[in-house]
Wavefront OBJ file of the C-alpha trace (Angstrom):
o trace
v 8.984 -3.955 -9.050
v 10.394 -5.323 -6.202
v 7.799 -6.954 -3.264
v 8.654 -6.013 0.570
v 6.900 -8.673 3.081
v 4.863 -6.519 5.411
v 4.458 -7.006 9.563
v 0.671 -6.875 9.690
v -1.680 -8.343 10.349
v -4.113 -7.343 7.763
v -1.066 -6.807 4.592
v 1.755 -9.178 3.693
v 3.779 -7.256 0.929
v 3.857 -4.198 -0.464
v 5.568 -2.826 -3.583
v 5.864 0.774 -4.860
v 5.881 1.719 -8.193
v 7.964 5.382 -8.531
v 7.480 5.914 -12.047
v 4.259 6.219 -12.741
v 3.262 6.667 -8.528
v 1.556 3.637 -8.278
v 1.402 1.760 -4.051
v 0.637 -1.794 -4.819
v -1.176 -3.471 -1.569
v -1.409 -7.495 -1.253
v -3.721 -8.861 1.407
v -2.410 -11.150 3.955
v -5.604 -13.470 4.081
v -7.226 -13.324 0.416
v -4.498 -12.056 -1.704
v -6.284 -9.269 -3.150
v -3.950 -6.867 -4.763
v -5.096 -3.009 -3.922
v -3.497 -0.109 -6.308
v -3.249 3.675 -5.349
v -2.832 5.797 -7.859
v -1.369 9.137 -8.212
v 0.344 7.806 -4.590
v 3.939 9.846 -4.164
v 7.290 8.847 -2.982
v 6.693 11.328 0.319
v 3.278 8.865 1.246
v 4.796 5.713 0.398
v 7.582 6.943 2.186
v 5.468 7.397 5.135
v 3.450 4.388 4.840
v 6.082 2.274 5.547
v 7.746 4.083 8.721
v 3.508 4.190 9.422
v 3.429 2.040 12.907
v 0.847 -0.151 11.666
v 0.275 -0.136 8.247
v -3.164 -1.481 7.997
v -4.608 1.958 9.896
v -2.715 3.578 7.229
v -4.450 2.392 4.592
v -7.944 1.729 5.884
v -7.182 6.341 6.445
v -5.875 6.379 2.534
v -9.519 3.745 1.858
v -12.012 6.380 1.292
v -9.604 8.168 -1.775
v -11.063 7.496 -5.256
v -7.688 6.761 -6.356
v -8.070 3.081 -5.391
v -8.736 0.906 -7.917
v -8.909 -3.400 -6.728
l 1 2 3 4 5 6 7 8 9 10 11 12 13 14 15 16 17 18 19 20 21 22 23 24 25 26 27 28 29 30 31 32 33 34 35 36 37 38 39 40 41 42 43 44 45 46 47 48 49 50 51 52 53 54 55 56 57 58 59 60 61 62 63 64 65 66 67 68
């Protein structure tokens, strides 16, 4: 799994495990990593192409598939 740096005020990096369908997001200020389970490849493409990665994250934050 490879981490990709993000140009975001909120998030510093993201990684995606396609075989497990898990998105990992690292927060810029704290370094904490959130994991999103059942995150499809299509969801990952939408996230990476989103104009605002932080806004995309906040919209997904209410998901029950999030583990901190």
